[in-house]
C-alpha positions in Angstrom: -14.0 7.0 -19.0 -10.7 5.2 -19.5 -9.8 2.8 -16.6 -7.0 0.4 -16.0 -6.5 -2.0 -13.2 -3.1 -3.1 -11.8 -2.0 -5.2 -8.8 1.2 -5.6 -6.7 1.0 -9.1 -5.0 -2.8 -8.8 -4.7 -3.0 -5.4 -3.7 -5.1 -3.9 -6.4 -6.0 -0.6 -7.7 -8.1 1.2 -10.5 -5.9 3.5 -12.4 -7.5 6.7 -13.9 -5.3 9.3 -15.7 -5.6 12.6 -13.5 -6.5 14.3 -17.1 -9.9 12.4 -17.1 -12.7 14.9 -15.9 -13.7 13.4 -12.5 -16.2 15.8 -10.8 -15.9 13.9 -7.4 -13.0 11.5 -6.8 -14.4 10.3 -3.6 -17.6 9.3 -4.8 -16.4 7.6 -7.8 -13.8 5.8 -5.9 -16.5 4.5 -3.3 -18.7 3.2 -6.2 -15.7 1.5 -8.2 -14.1 -0.1 -5.3 -17.2 -1.6 -3.5 -16.6 -5.2 -3.0 -20.4 -6.1 -3.8 -21.5 -3.8 -6.4 -18.3 -2.0 -7.8 -16.5 -2.4 -11.0 -15.9 -6.2 -11.6 -12.6 -6.8 -13.7 -9.7 -9.0 -12.9 -9.7 -11.4 -10.3 -12.6 -9.8 -8.1 -15.1 -7.0 -7.8 -14.1 -3.8 -6.4 -10.3 -2.9 -5.5 -8.4 -1.5 -2.6 -8.3 2.1 -4.1 -8.1 4.3 -7.1 -4.9 5.6 -8.3 -5.4 9.0 -10.0 -2.0 9.4 -11.9 -0.6 12.4 -13.8 2.5 12.0 -15.9 4.7 15.0 -16.1 7.4 16.1 -18.7 10.6 18.1 -18.4 12.4 16.0 -16.0 15.5 13.8 -16.5 13.5 10.7 -15.6 9.9 10.6 -16.0 7.4 11.9 -13.0 4.3 10.6 -12.1 2.2 12.4 -9.5 0.0 9.9 -7.5 -3.1 10.6 -5.5 -4.5 7.3 -3.9 -8.0 7.5 -2.7 -9.2 4.6 -0.6 -12.4 2.6 -0.5 -13.9 4.8 2.2 -13.2 8.1 0.2 -10.2 9.0 2.3 -6.9 9.9 0.9 -3.8 8.0 1.8 -0.4 10.1 1.7 1.7 6.7 0.8 1.0 3.3 -0.5 3.9 1.1 -1.3 2.4 -1.2 -3.8 0.4 1.7 -5.1 3.8 3.6 -5.8 5.2 0.4 -7.5 1.9 0.2 -9.7 2.1 4.0 -10.6 5.7 3.3 -11.8 4.9 0.5 -13.8 1.9 2.7 -15.4 4.3 5.3 -16.2 7.1 3.1 -17.5 4.7 1.4 -20.0 4.1 5.0 -21.4 7.5 6.1 -21.5 9.8 3.0 -21.7 11.9 4.3 -18.9 13.7 2.2 -16.4 13.5 4.9 -13.6 10.6 6.8 -12.8 9.9 9.4 -10.0 6.8 8.9 -8.1 5.4 12.0 -6.3 3.2 11.2 -3.4 1.9 13.2 -0.3 4.6 11.5 1.7 7.4 12.9 -0.5 9.2 11.8 -3.8 9.9 8.1 -4.4 12.5 6.7 -7.0 11.5 3.5 -8.7 13.2 1.1 -11.0 11.4 -1.0 -13.4 12.8 -4.3 -14.9 11.5 -7.6 -16.1 11.5 -8.9 -12.4 9.1 -6.2 -11.2 9.4 -2.7 -9.7 11.5 -1.5 -6.8 10.5 1.7 -4.9 12.8 3.6 -2.4 10.5 4.0 0.5 12.8 6.3 2.7 13.6 6.0 6.3 11.1 4.2 8.9 10.4 6.3 11.9 9.3 5.5 15.4 9.1 9.1 16.7 5.8 9.8 18.1 5.2 13.1 15.8 6.1 11.2 12.6 3.9 8.2 13.3 1.9 10.1 14.8 1.2 9.1 18.3 -0.6 10.8 21.3 2.1 11.6 23.9 5.8 12.0 23.7 7.4 8.5 23.8 7.6 6.1 21.2 5.6 2.8 21.3 8.1 0.0 21.1 6.9 -3.7 22.0 4.2 -2.3 24.4 0.7 -3.9 25.2 -2.3 -2.4 23.6 -5.7 -3.9 23.7 -5.0 -7.8 23.4 -1.7 -7.5 21.4 1.8 -6.3 21.9 2.8 -3.8 19.3 5.1 -1.3 18.0 4.4 1.7 16.2 6.2 3.0 13.1 5.8 5.4 10.2 6.6 3.9 7.0 5.0 6.8 4.9 1.6 5.9 6.7 1.3 4.6 10.4 1.5 1.0 11.4 1.1 -0.9 14.5 3.0 -4.1 14.1 2.4 -7.2 16.1 4.4 -10.2 16.1 2.7 -13.5 16.5 3.4 -17.4 16.4 1.3 -17.7 13.4 -0.6 -15.0 11.2 -2.8 -17.6 9.9 -4.6 -18.1 13.1 -5.2 -14.5 13.8 -8.7 -13.2 13.7 -8.0 -9.9 12.2 -11.8 -8.4 12.3 -11.6 -8.9 16.2 -8.1 -7.9 17.1 -7.4 -5.3 14.4 -10.1 -2.7 14.8 -9.5 -1.9 18.6 -5.8 -1.0 17.8 -6.5 0.8 14.4 -8.9 3.2 16.3 -6.9 3.3 19.6 -6.6 6.7 21.2 -2.8 6.3 21.1 -3.2 6.8 17.3 -4.9 10.3 16.9 -5.0 9.7 13.1 -5.7 5.9 13.1 -3.3 3.1 12.0 -3.0 0.3 9.9 -2.5 -3.0 11.9 0.1 -5.5 10.5 0.8 -9.1 12.2 3.8 -10.8 11.4 5.3 -14.3 12.0 8.7 -15.9 11.3 9.2 -17.8 8.3 12.4 -19.1 6.9 14.7 -15.9 6.5 11.8 -13.5 6.8 8.2 -13.2 7.9 4.6 -13.8 6.8 2.4 -10.9 6.9 -1.3 -9.9 7.1 -2.3 -6.4 7.4 -5.7 -4.6 8.3 -5.7 -1.6 6.3 -7.0 1.8 7.4 -9.2 3.3 4.8 -10.0 -0.1 3.4 -11.3 -1.1 6.9 -10.4 -4.7 6.3 -7.7 -7.0 5.3 -5.9 -6.5 2.2 -3.9 -9.5 0.1 -1.0 -7.4 0.4 0.5 -4.1 1.9 3.9 -2.6 0.7 3.9 -0.2 3.7 3.3 -2.9 6.0 6.1 -5.2 4.6 8.5 -2.3 5.3 7.1 -1.9 8.8 7.5 -5.4 9.7 11.2 -5.2 8.6 11.8 -2.1 10.3 10.3 -3.2 13.4 12.2 -6.6 13.3 15.6 -4.8 13.0 14.5 -2.4 15.7 13.6 -5.0 18.3 16.7 -7.2 17.3 14.7 -10.0 15.6 17.0 -9.8 12.8 20.1 -7.9 11.5 19.5 -8.8 7.9 19.5 -6.0 5.3 17.4 -8.1 3.0 14.3 -9.5 4.3 11.6 -11.3 2.5 8.1 -10.7 3.6 5.3 -12.9 2.3 1.5 -11.3 2.4 -1.2 -13.5 1.3 -0.7 -12.4 -2.3 2.7 -13.1 -2.9 6.3 -12.3 -2.0 7.8 -8.8 -1.3 11.5 -8.0 -0.6 12.5 -5.3 1.7 16.1 -4.1 1.3 17.9 -1.5 3.7 20.7 0.7 2.2 22.0 3.9 3.1 19.1 5.6 1.4 16.6 3.9 3.6 14.1 0.9 2.7 13.3 -0.3 -0.7 10.4 -2.4 -1.6 10.5 -4.8 -4.4 8.0 -7.1 -6.0 6.1 -7.9 -9.2 3.2 -5.7 -10.7 0.8 -6.9 -13.1 -2.0 -4.9 -15.2 -5.2 -6.9 -15.1 -7.3 -4.7 -17.1 -7.6 -1.6 -19.7 -10.8 -0.5 -21.0 -13.7 2.1 -20.7 -16.2 2.5 -18.1 -19.6 4.1 -18.2 -21.2 5.4 -15.2 -24.4 5.7 -16.5 -25.5 2.5 -14.9 -23.8 0.0 -12.5 -20.0 0.1 -13.3 -19.8 -3.5 -13.1 -22.2 -3.9 -16.0 -20.7 -1.0 -18.2 -17.1 -2.3 -18.3 -15.6 -2.9 -21.6 -12.0 -3.7 -22.5 -9.2 -6.1 -22.2 
């Protein structure tokens, strides 16, 4: 099987062309992404998910259909860094500067240049039915478990908590109770932010990964959207710094846009006849 590996500011994904015959995407993803026994290429063993990508012809701009399966086997409707990596993958095959990325949360326009990939993320929503939330009222700067959180949908649900210093937060203790709280009937990603220069530092505990990732694009957009909603900033361009690097969130009349670098770490073949970590061959 042909497999590639991309990352956007440390948020890494195995990439498989959707034309590859995969009998069970869920089982394959769980095996490849395992942090101990999964596929060992790039900077670490495993990954934050598998992107199954289908490149479609017949459009003014190249179109790539993105399906993200997460390490627990679930499917995420949207992923900001995943969409940026999907656009980079499509651009390498078409030499296009503009790529349309079809996700379960809608179609997103992406532009690719030497600086990286920018993807239009649409409008963030605080509406209870969009997040979604149990109940009829938005969750804005309210106490939940041991945090004060705001709930927002940026393609997937996020509970955003502003703290003095994200480096001091014990995510494994504080995030799971909020991630599984009854107020979130489908669960939530839990994102922490603290002020930094003109922007924010970020750490995110991701639903489906069930742990911290080095970067989260939808989480970066969530931080910027909540900061504006709560009056913490009036800026239209907000730098966000997850552990893996810098992302830039910009607000326009079309909604939020997420910009940052991407990198292809690996391209090769994998045999599933034995442990994938043993059977990988490529660049």
